[in-house]
C-alpha positions in Angstrom: 0.0 0.0 0.0 1.3 3.5 -0.9 0.4 6.8 0.6 -2.0 7.7 -2.1 -4.1 4.6 -1.4 -3.8 5.2 2.3 -5.1 8.8 1.9 -8.1 7.6 -0.1 -9.1 5.0 2.4 -8.6 7.4 5.4 -10.8 10.0 3.8 -13.5 7.4 3.1 -13.2 6.3 6.8 -13.5 9.8 8.2 -16.5 10.6 6.0 -18.4 7.4 6.6 -17.6 6.3 10.1 -20.4 8.4 11.6 -22.9 8.0 8.7 -25.3 5.1 8.7 -23.7 3.7 5.5 -21.0 1.4 6.9 -17.5 2.7 6.9 -15.9 -0.8 6.9 -18.1 -1.8 4.0 -17.1 1.3 2.0 -13.4 0.7 2.7 -13.7 -2.9 1.7 -15.3 -1.9 -1.6 -12.8 1.0 -2.2 -9.8 -1.3 -1.3 -11.0 -3.8 -3.9 -11.6 -1.1 -6.5 -8.0 0.0 -5.8 -6.7 -3.6 -6.2 -5.4 -3.9 -2.7 -8.3 -5.6 -1.1 -6.5 -9.0 -0.7 -3.3 -7.6 0.7 -2.7 -8.8 4.4 -1.9 -5.2 5.5 -5.0 -3.8 4.1 -7.3 -5.5 6.7 -5.1 -4.2 9.5 -5.1 -0.7 8.0 -8.9 -0.6 7.4 -9.6 -1.7 11.0 -6.9 0.4 12.7 -7.6 3.8 11.1 -11.1 3.7 12.5 -9.5 4.7 15.8 -8.4 8.0 14.3 -12.0 8.8 13.3 -13.3 7.8 16.7 -10.8 10.0 18.5 -12.5 12.9 16.8 -15.5 12.0 19.0 -13.4 12.3 22.1 -12.2 15.7 20.9 -15.7 17.0 20.2 -17.5 15.4 23.1 -14.7 15.5 25.7 -17.0 17.1 28.3 -19.3 14.0 28.1 -16.3 11.8 29.1 -15.9 13.8 32.3 -19.3 12.7 33.6 -19.8 10.4 36.5 -18.6 6.9 36.8 -22.2 5.8 36.0 -21.6 7.1 32.4 -18.8 4.6 31.9 -20.9 1.8 33.4 -23.5 2.5 30.7 -20.9 2.5 28.0 -19.5 -0.8 29.3 -23.0 -2.4 29.4 -23.8 -1.2 25.9 -20.4 -2.6 24.6 -20.6 -6.0 26.3 -23.0 -7.8 23.9 -20.9 -6.7 20.9 -17.6 -7.6 22.6 -18.8 -11.1 23.7 -20.4 -12.1 20.4 -17.6 -10.6 18.4 -15.0 -12.7 20.3 -17.1 -15.9 19.8 -17.6 -15.3 16.1 -14.3 -13.7 15.3 -13.3 -16.3 12.7 -16.6 -16.1 10.9 -16.5 -12.3 10.9 -12.9 -12.3 9.4 -14.2 -14.4 6.6 -17.2 -12.2 6.0 -14.8 -9.2 5.8 -13.3 -10.7 2.7 -16.6 -10.8 0.8 -17.7 -7.8 -1.2 -21.0 -9.6 -1.9 -21.9 -9.7 1.8 -21.1 -6.0 2.1 -23.3 -5.1 -1.0 -26.2 -7.2 0.2 -26.0 -5.6 3.7 -25.9 -2.1 2.2 -29.1 -2.8 0.2 -31.0 -4.4 3.1 -29.9 -1.7 5.5 -30.9 0.9 3.0 -34.4 -0.5 2.8 -34.6 -0.3 6.6 -33.5 3.3 6.6 -36.2 4.3 4.1 -38.8 3.5 6.8 -37.0 4.3 10.1 -38.4 7.9 10.2 -41.9 6.5 9.8 -41.5 3.8 12.3 -40.2 6.2 15.0 -42.3 9.2 14.2 -44.0 9.4 17.6 -43.0 11.6 20.5 -39.2 11.6 21.0 -37.2 12.7 24.1 -33.7 14.2 24.5 -31.6 11.8 26.5 -28.1 12.6 27.9 -27.3 9.2 29.4 -29.5 6.0 28.9 -30.6 3.7 31.7 -28.8 0.4 32.1 -31.7 -1.4 30.3 -31.6 1.1 27.4 -27.8 0.8 27.2 -28.1 -3.0 27.0 -30.7 -2.9 24.3 -28.7 -0.5 22.2 -25.7 -2.8 22.7 -27.8 -5.7 21.3 -28.6 -3.6 18.2 -24.9 -2.9 17.8 -24.3 -6.7 17.4 -26.0 -6.4 14.0 -22.9 -4.5 12.9 -20.7 -7.6 13.2 -22.0 -8.3 9.6 -19.8 -6.2 7.3 -21.9 -3.5 5.5 -24.6 -3.2 8.2 -23.1 -0.1 9.7 -22.4 0.2 13.4 -23.7 3.8 13.6 -26.9 2.8 11.8 -27.5 -0.1 14.1 -26.9 1.8 17.3 -28.8 4.9 16.2 -31.8 2.7 15.3 -31.4 1.1 18.7 -31.5 4.5 20.4 -34.6 5.5 18.4 -36.3 2.3 19.5 -35.8 3.4 23.1 -37.6 6.6 22.4 -34.6 8.9 22.0 -34.8 11.8 19.6 -32.5 11.7 16.5 -29.7 13.9 18.0 -29.6 11.9 21.3 -29.5 8.6 19.4 -26.7 9.8 17.2 -24.8 11.3 20.2 -24.9 8.0 22.2 -23.9 6.1 19.0 -20.8 8.2 18.7 -19.9 7.8 22.3 -20.4 4.0 22.2 -18.1 3.9 19.2 -15.1 4.9 21.4 -14.8 1.8 23.5 -15.9 -0.4 20.6 -13.3 0.8 18.2 -10.5 1.0 20.8 -11.1 -2.7 21.5 -11.3 -3.7 17.9 -8.2 -1.7 16.9 -6.2 -3.2 19.9 -7.2 -6.7 18.9 -6.4 -6.2 15.2 -2.9 -4.7 16.1 -2.3 -7.6 18.6 -3.2 -10.1 15.9 -1.0 -8.4 13.4 2.0 -8.2 15.7 1.6 -11.8 16.7 1.7 -13.1 13.1 4.0 -10.6 11.5 5.0 -7.3 13.2 4.5 -4.4 10.8 7.7 -2.6 9.6 8.5 1.0 10.1 6.9 2.0 6.8 3.6 0.2 7.8 3.6 2.1 11.1 4.0 5.4 9.3 1.1 4.5 7.0 -1.1 3.7 10.1 -0.1 7.0 11.8 -0.8 8.9 8.5 -4.2 7.2 8.0 -5.3 7.9 11.6 -4.4 11.6 11.4 -6.3 12.0 8.1 -9.3 10.1 9.5 -9.3 12.2 12.6 -9.3 15.5 10.7 -12.0 14.4 8.3 -14.0 12.8 11.2 -14.1 16.2 13.0 -15.8 17.7 10.0 -18.2 14.8 9.4 -19.6 14.4 12.9 -21.3 17.8 13.4 -22.4 17.9 9.7 -24.1 14.5 10.1 -25.8 15.4 13.4 -27.2 18.6 12.0 -28.4 16.9 8.8 -30.1 13.9 10.4 -31.8 16.1 13.0 -33.4 18.1 10.3 -34.0 15.6 7.4 -33.9 12.1 8.9 -32.4 9.0 7.4 -34.2 8.5 4.1 -31.4 10.0 1.9 -28.9 7.5 3.4 -31.3 4.7 2.7 -31.4 5.6 -1.0 -27.6 6.0 -1.1 -27.0 2.6 0.4 -29.4 0.9 -2.0 -27.8 2.6 -5.0 -24.2 1.7 -3.9 -25.1 -1.8 -2.9 -27.1 -2.4 -6.1 -24.3 -1.1 -8.4 -21.8 -3.5 -6.7 -24.2 -6.5 -7.0 -24.8 -5.6 -10.6 -21.0 -5.5 -11.2 -20.6 -8.9 -9.6 -23.5 -10.4 -11.5 -22.2 -9.1 -14.8 -18.7 -10.3 -14.1 -17.2 -6.8 -14.2 -13.9 -6.7 -12.3 -13.9 -4.8 -9.1 -10.4 -3.5 -9.6 -10.6 -0.2 -11.5 -7.1 1.2 -10.7 
């Protein structure tokens, strides 16, 4: 992987991590279009640079992380289902990450769901700063859906928040906050696995640092823009986007059109 490819993937990550469109799914698709999807380092890079984007949440929501110990208990409870199920199914998930078809199908199915989310949760909504333990656990169960590449962690957790009666902004805010422990653990595991098999060289570490910095900067710009947009317009536009992207990829696969464009 060179710095040009690293830059493209990092920009894609920063833009899509907080949108309900699946950042991992987009990076898998883009990596395959670039012809680097099957390189061993690509999987490590795709997973690890998500940490840079997530750190932008810490920068923007730092006051929320200075709340009471109860706040961290809620985050831990929300993360627990994803962490346990992810550990138990890690081999299956790693195989699914190699499949562009799985990503495309998930994009389409998730897109259909987003077309109707605003209608399903059109009743009275409430602003919530910190969920109850029961609400946190239920949102954590929704996050488990994101173990399937292409589902979108943010989409799953935002829908989970809406299902608890949160308004759009509150659901998005907690989704972002929950992303921090989730992505820290995923990144730590991916780096541990990489070091255990074949420690990355100095150039690989430079690429990872570069990608995280880019993803962090782009993520800062994306978070606020998304919250403002979804608060005003809802999720329907993202549903159409997912269906179009997933449909195009499935059509390419069906027609035998090579994914590699570059």
